[in-house]
C-alpha positions, 0 to 999 in steps of 0.5 A, spaced: 166 161 705 158 159 705 156 153 708 152 152 700 159 152 697 163 148 702 158 143 701 158 143 694 166 143 694 166 137 699 161 134 693 166 135 688 172 132 692 168 126 694 166 124 687 173 126 685 175 120 689 170 116 688 166 115 694 159 116 692 153 113 694 149 109 689 143 113 692 140 113 699 137 107 698 139 100 695 138 100 688 136 094 684 141 092 679 141 085 674 147 082 673 149 083 665 154 077 664 157 072 669 161 075 674 165 074 681 163 078 687 169 079 691 171 081 698 174 088 697 173 093 691 180 090 688 181 086 682 186 081 686 181 080 692 178 074 694 172 072 690 166 071 695 161 068 690 159 067 682 154 070 680 150 068 673 147 073 668 141 075 669 141 074 677 138 080 680 141 084 686 142 091 691 146 096 689 148 100 696 155 103 695 159 105 689 167 106 690 170 107 684 168 103 678 165 098 684 158 096 687 157 093 693 152 088 691 147 083 695 144 077 691 142 071 694 148 068 693 152 073 697 154 080 698 161 083 695 163 088 690 163 087 682 164 092 677 159 097 674 160 094 667 158 088 670 151 090 672 145 093 668 140 098 673 
């Protein structure tokens, strides 16, 4: 198997597993509605901060429908549907 084909297969598996980076660098986001930042990318994870609509942040990692986001109020996980890029 060629290296390029192997890398393509690995990328496909990572996408299917939801293990993708938002980008090589942090991406600016704005909260589209009030939301809770959570300690882990799960609905039952403890909230670490309540974020108001319009709050800016930096998304660094995507895991399934969740983004790891840093804001002035704290860092944690929020759903991609709660922010705009």
